[in-house]
Structure formats: C-alpha cells, structure tokens
N, C-alpha and C positions, 0 to 999 in steps of 0.2 A: 363601641356604643357607649354613650354616657348613661348611667343608671345610679340612682340614689339608695338602692338596697338590694340584697341578694334575693328578696321575695319578687322584686321587679324582674330580675333575671330568671326566675323560675317562671312566672307569669308569661314573659315573652316567649320562652321555649316552650311552653305549654301551647300556647297559641299558634306557633309556627310548626310546631313537631309534635302534635298531640299523641300519634301513635308509635312514636319512636321510643326505644328504650333508652331510659334516663341513667338507672342505677341497676345493676345486676350483680349477682353472686353465682355460685355454682348451682344454687338450688331455687333461685327465685329473680323476676325481673320484673321493675316497676316502668311502665311508659310514662311520659311526661304528664300525660292527662292523668293517669293514676295517681303520680306523684303529687300533682297539685291538689287532687281531691283529698289524699291521705293527709297531706300538711295542713290544708284547711280545717279538716275534721279535728286533727291533733290541736291546732291552733285554737280552735273554738273551746275545747276543753281548758288548754293552758292559760287562755285569756281570764279564766274565772278566778285565778289565784293570784292576779296581780299582773303589773306591767313593769318591764325593766328589771324583773327579778331573776335569781338564778334557777334552773331545772336541772336536774341530774338525769342522765340518761344511762342507764346500767342495762346494757345489752350486748349480745355477742356482735362480731363483725360481720354485719349483714347489710343487704340493701335497705331492709327496713329501719336499722339503726340510723342510717343517713337521713332517712325520710323523718324519723323522729326528730332530728335536729332542725331541720326546716319546718317542721309543726311547732317546735317551742319558738322559733324566729317569728313564724306567721302570728303566733299568739302574742307578740310583744315583749318576749323574754328572751334570755340568752341560756345557752346549754353548757353543760360541764360533761364530756364523755367518761364513763366509768367502765374500765374493761373488766369482764367477767373472771379473767385470769389473774388480776392483781390480788396480792396478799390481802386478807380480811382486814388487818390492822391499818395498811395503808388506806384503803377505802374509808375506814372509819375515821381516820385523820382527816382526810380530803372533806368527808362530809361535815365534820365538825368545824372546819374553816368555812365551808361554802355555804352551810345552812339553807339549802335549797328550799323553796316554796312547794316542790313536788318532785317525786321521782318516778320516771317512766321506766319500766321494765318490760320483760316478755313473760308470758305464762311459764314458760319453762324455768325462768330464774327467780320468778316471785318468792318462792320459799327462800332463797339465798338473800334475796334484797331485803327481807322482813328480819334477817338476822344481823344486818349491819347497824343496828343500834338507832337507825333513823326514824324519828318519832312522827314525822309529817306523812301526808298522803302518798300512797303508792298506787299507781295506775297501770294497768297492762297496755302494751301497745295494740295488741288484738281487739280490745275494747274501744280505746280513744280512737283508733283509725277509723271507726265506724260511727263516731258521733254525729249528730246532727251539725250541720254547716250553720253558723251565726249570720251568715250573708253580709248585710251592709255594716252591720256591727264589727264583723271581723275585717271587713274591706277598710273602715275607717281606722282600725289599730294599725294594720298592714301599711296603710298609706301615711301614717304618721311616722314610721320609722326612717331615719335618716343617718347620714355616714358617721355621726358622732356616736350613735348608740351602740352599746356592746353586742357582739356577736356570739362569742364564746369565751369560756375560760378554761385553761388548760394547765394542770398542775405538774411543775417540774421539780427536779430534785433541789433540795434546800440544804444549805451547809449546816444549820442547826439540827438537822434531822426532821424538820417539819417542811413538806412539801409547799412550794410556792404557787398560788393561783395567779397565772398571767392572765390579764382580762384584756382581749383584742376586740377593736371596734369594727364595724362594718366597713368603714372608710379604709382600713389597712388592706383589707382583702380587696375591696373594689379597685383599689389603686393598683394592686399588683395584677389583676386581671386586665386591667387597661394596659399594662405595661407589656403583658403576654400578647394583647392583640397588637399593639404597636410593633413588638419585636420579632413575632414568629407569624406563620400563617395557619393557625388552627381554624378549623371548620366544624360544622355540625357532623361531618362524616368520622371525625377522629374518635378513637376509644382509647381512654385513659386507664392504663393498666395500674390498679391500686396495689401498693405492696405494704404500706406503712399502716400501722394500727390506727384506728380512729380517734385515739387520744392523743396521737403524735402529730404536730402541726403540719409535716409533709403531707398528710392526707387532705389537708384543707385545699391544695392544689389539685387534686383530683375531684373532691366533692364540687366546689365551685367552679373550677375550670369547665367541667361538663356543663352545668348549669349555663354559664355565661355564654358558650359557644355552640349550646344545644347539642353537645356531643354525648357520649355515653361513658360512664364510669363502671368498669368491669373489675370488681373485687377478686383479686387473685388468691386461690385458696392458700391460706398460710401453710399448710403441711406439704405443699407442691415445692416449696422452697428448701425442702429437705430431699427432693428428688427433682433436681433441676430438668432433667429431660422431659418428664411430665409437664413441668412448667412452660417449656418452650412449645411443647405440642398444644397445651390449654391456650395460650397466646396466640398461636396460629390459628387455632380453631375458633376463638372469640375476635380475631382480627385486631389484635391490640396495635395501635400506631405510635403511642407515645406513653412514656411512665417518667415519673420522678421518684427514683429509688435512693436509698442510702447505699453508699459504696461498697458496704460487707455485702449486700445482695448480689450486687454485680460481682464481687469478688469470689462468692460460692460458685458461680457459673464459670467464671474464668478458671478457677482452681480445678474444677471437675472437667474442663474442656468440653462442656456440653454441645458447643457449637459444631463440634465434628458430627454430632448426630442431626443436626438441622438449625436452621436460623428462622426466627419470627420475619417472615418476607414482607409484612407490611409496616414494620417499624421504621418510623421516621423521624422520631425526637427521643434521644437518650439524655436524660436530665438526672442530675445527682445532687444530693445536698445532705447536711448532717454531719460529715467527717470527711476528711481528706482521701480523695481517690488515689489509690496506689498507681504509680506509673505503670507497672507491669499489667494492672488490671485494664487500664485505659487502653494500652497498646493491644491488647487481646479483642477488646470491643471493637477498636477501629480496624482492626484486620479483618473481623468477620462481619462487621456491620458498618461498611465505610460510607454508606449513602445516607446516613442519619446525620441529624443536627446534634451536636454535643453541647451541653451547657452545664456549667459549673454555678449552682446558686448557694448563696451564702446568707445566713441569719439565724440569730439565737431566737427562741420562742418570742422574747420580747419585741423583736422587729419583724416576725415571720421572714420573708425573704427581703433583704435590703440592698444586695450586691450581686452581680452576676457576670459570669464571663462566657461567651458564646464563641466557640471555636470556628474559625473561618476555613474555608475550603483549602487554601493554600497551606495552612498550618497543619491541618489534617494529613495532606499528602507528604509534607515534610517530617512529619512524626512517623509516618509510615516508612519513610526512607531513612529514619534515625538521624535526620539532620537537625531535629530539634527534640531535646529531652527535657527532664525536669517534671515537677509538679505543675498543674495549671493555676493560674492566678485565681483569686475569687473576684476579680474584674472590678467594675465601677458601680456606683450606686443606680438602683433602679429608678423609675419615674418618681419625681418629687421627693427624693431622699438625698441627704447629705451625709458625707463620711468626712470626719475630721481624726487625724491621727497625731496624738500628743506624747511627749516625753514625761518622764517622771515629775518635772517642773510645770506641767500643763502647758507647755509651749509646742507649736506645730513643728515636726520633724521635717528634715529635708529628704529629699529623693534618695532612696537606698537605706535610710537610717530606720532602725527599729522603733515602734512606739505603740501605744494601746490605741485601739480604734473606738471611736466614739461615733454614734448614729444619730441622726436627726431627721426631721421631716415626717412625711405622711406613713413612714413604715412604724411608727412607734406605737406601742401599745399603750393603753390608757394607764396601765400599772399594776401593782400586785392587789388582788382582791382581798378587802379587809386588812390591810397591812399600810397604813400610811407612812410609817417610818422607813420600811424598806424601798417603798415607791419613791420617797423623797431622797434617799440616798443613791438610787439608781438611775432615776430619771430627774436631772437637775440642770439648773442652768437656764439662761434666756438668750438665744433660743434654746428651747428644751432638748436635752441630749440623753442619749442612753450610753452607759459605760459598759461595754461588751465583755472587758476582761481578756480579750484576743489581743495577742501581739502580732503586727502586721507591718509592711513596709510598702512605699509606692516604688514601682519599677520604672524604668525609663519610658515606658508607654502611657503613664498615668495611671496604671492599673494597681490595684491592692494584691498583695501576696500574703498568704497567711503563714505565720511562724510558729507559734505555740500559745499556750495558756499563760495568762499573768498569775494565776494562782492555781490552787488544786482541783479545779474543775476540768474534767476531761471530756472527751468524745469518745464514745465506745459502742460499736455496733449500731452507729448512727444516732445514739441518744446521747444528751448532755447529761452528765452525773457529777454531783458533787461528792467527793470522796468522803467529806465530813458526815454525810448521810449514811453511808455504809457503816462508817466507824461509831456513829451514833447506835445504830441498830445492834452491831456487835457488843457495845459496851452494855447494853441491856441484857446481855445474855449471862445465863447463870455460869460461873467458872471464869469469866474473862475480866482481867483487872485491868488492862491496858492493851491497846490496839492501835494501828496504822494501816490505812489502806493504800498501797502503791500501784500504780499504773506502769505495766511492763509495755513501753511503746514499741518494742522490737516484736514481742510476741503476741502483742494485742490481748492482754490478759489482765484481770485484776487480781491483785495478790493482797490477801489480809494477813498481816503480822499481827501476833497476839502473844500476850503473856497472861499467866494465870495457871489454870489447869489445861494440861496438853489433852486435847481430845481428837477423835477420829474425823475425818473430812466429813464422812456421811451424818455425823451428830451435828457437826457445825452447818452444814447445809440444811439439814432438816429444821433446826432452829431459826436460822436466817430466813428461810422460805416463807414464814409467816410474817415477816416484816419488810421484805424486799421483793420487787418485781424481778423475773428471771434474767433481764438484761443488766441488773445491778449485782447479780450474785457473784462473789469472787471464784476464779477458775482454780485458784491455787491457795493454800493456807500454810502458814511457817509459824511454828512455834518457837518463842524466844523465853528463857527464864526471866530475862530483863531486857525491856527494850532500850536501845542507847539514847543518852541525853546529852545535850550540850552543855557549855558552861552556866547556861542560865536556867538550867534544870528543865528544859522544854525537850520535847522529842527531836532527836536528830535525824531527821529524814534522809539526809545526805549520806550518813554514815549507815543508816539502815539499808539503803540502796546498794551500797558497797558490800555490806554483809550478805546480801542474797545470792 
C-alpha cells in the first residue's frame, strides 16, 4: 500500500484492527486503538516544543518505549532512543550533540535522567501519555509530515571517540516496508519477534513492520537469550512467526542445540542482518526450521537495509544435502536503491573483482546530525552516494558478496564498531600511555593492547564500563611495555597481530 508517513500506517491499522495487539512485552500489551490514543496524547505534548526537532526517549526496552517513539513522530518531531543501560558518559556525549528540545522518560528512570546533565524539559511517559488530545491541531501536524521529514536519529560508533548521529527520513523506512510487501507475504496475522535493542536500527523492521501490516511486535525478554530453551518456549507461547535478528543471537541457539528441546512451530520468516552468518549456524537452522523463508539483509545505519538475498527452495534443499556450501551473498539492491562497486581509482570493478561498495537511491539517510563535514565526506557525488567502507564483489549471478571492511571498522555481536572509539576511551584512562584495539575474527573477540602501567583485567573493565556500552567492551587485554611501531613511527598493527 502507498502511504506518505508512518503515522498514516498507524491510523490505518488502528482503523482496521482496533482491538488487536500492536506492541507487547513480557508485562504489557497495547492494542492498536490504545497505541493510537497514546501516540496522540504524547504528540499533543511534543508539538508544543516545536516541529522537526529532536526528542530524546530515555526508557527501558518496552512496548511503551515504542509507543513514545510514535508519539514524538505524531507531534511533528523525530526521536532518538537512549538506552538506560548505556554508560552515563556516552549518554551525556549523545545529548550534547543531539541538543533535544525534550526528554521523555519513565517515572522509574526519572532520577537517572536528571543526572545526565540535560538542562531542558524532562517529561514522564506516565504523565504525557494521558495528556489531552489537541484534535484538529494535531491532525494538521500529522497530515503535514512527508517522506522527506526526519523520523529518527541513531548514534553509532565514531572513529574520533564521538558517536555519530545518523538522521533517517520517513521515506527510507517506507521504501523498505513497500519492498517487504512486494517481496514477502506478511499479513496482520504475523508476529514479529523483536531481539534487537530499540536504539539499534534492526528494531526499525519490527516496529514499523508491525504497523505497516497491522501485525504484532512481540519484544522478546533480553534475559531469555541467556536461557535459549526459555526463549523458544516463549516464542512458541507468543506465536512468533517472523524475526530479524543479528547472527550472534542465532548462533547462541545453534551452539547450545536448543532445538533438540523444541522448535517454534509457527516461525515462517528467518531474517538476519548486522554481521556475517556463519555457515554452520545457517546449516543448523535449516535442518531444524526447513519450512521458513531465509533472508540475509545488509545495510549500515546510514542506509538501513539496502541489499538483500532471499534463499530459494532449491538452494535450501541443496544446502541440506551439502551440495552447496559457503557464506550467503548479501544479494541485490532493494526497491529504488542502487549499488556501485568501485576500485581504489573509483572505477567500476568487473565481475569477481573486489571493490568498495557505494550505495545510492531511496535507502540513503539524510546525513549525520549537526555534522555537515562528515556528511559531505560520506554522502557525496551526483547522484548522491554513500561510501560504505565494505569490500564486496559481484558474483556470476549479479549478486553482491561481502568480503571484509576497508578500514578498522568491524562488526561484532551485530553492532558496527569503530575500533578507534574503544582506543579513544582507553587513552582517557589513568595509567595507559598508548593502546590499540584488535579484532580477533576467528574467536570473535575484541582485544585491547596497551602500554603504560600494567593493570588487572577487572580494573580495566571497571574503568571502561563508564565509557563504553557492553557490546564494545574488550574481551581480552594484553599489556606491552612498548607497542610496535613502523618506520614512520606509527603503530604497526600487522606486527602487533603477529605478537598476539
């Protein structure tokens, strides 16, 4: 269906399925009728703080947090999710860049919210979700939203140590939803099992996929991923039919052989994104959930999902018979998106040759919020292209295959991480004079090599915990009296890897 805003999706689903659950978590559920009313109440409050302005949402991962996002959008603004488990210093840095006109939090987190150094207004969800509806005034604001307007800003790792705020338009998300409709058979009967944090762009698929199809987003309890058997039982109980997860979550279940205890019987879409899915994990899922559609989605935060590979039935059967092996391609560009692969001279590569992937078209973010220089560097040319930093090649079928990163940006646990941000955090610690973060691809772990004063692992972890989120915490620390240097006096990462 052709819609001009995500609010139009919400209104249509609320009209068609008023009593149906829209968003749910372990403790709470909101019907589409309740979601619409809640979003309108919050929007009526948000609109009084300005239009097309950023609003921070500092809440736990709940159905109500997702409702708050929609309330911000209904009020003519765009939202930025702030996770309550993020280190305080990172939250403060994000707020200093974002400069929101308002922060929405919960009563439970209000005290912590007021300790983040934010001097603007702070309102509690419990209060503003009951605010009077502005009626026609709010309708006029919502009706004025179009595809070019910003929808959200998500902060990703920055190489300078300062997180980058990627500003994404309504059009990027709506284009993706239209592609989903054209490519798959989602209906209002589907249940999207949400795994990703709400500040991670993978969750956009769950929130807006549910709205678009009149389906349900079921937030899976994060703690259950440490107890996968409970997770499978919960998915079965809640009737999960589809998910978009990071491969590491799928790998946990495969490594523990959880399907020997039972399989989610209603699961019909297995989608994954954020990092490479190991072949042995794919094989495990295919063996136990052979009837599902398998789709490998690709895209940095700056493009959301821009390419996709959907496995055909013949390939599934051939892989089960071990007639086909190897990693899955990342596929072809989705609807209204373009992929260009260039060599170091910015010339198109031939089939089979490695090159850097550039993306263009309707998948592109608006840029980096309050950072024109970075935006100009990363989103350049005419037509406008985004330089992904990913090395790929075209295969004989005209599909893109991921090879590696061009620089020191890596994918770990589904998150895109700049190793420089970890190094910047470590260099700010007492007793560390030099450092380098290395990613051990084989063991899937971050290694922080440092010089200065040798310290205990617990001491280092405690100091870094105030600066880095958990997914960026090094799993191993190596002390060196002096880090190796090359002839130019720069850190010799190749030699450092050899020494490990």
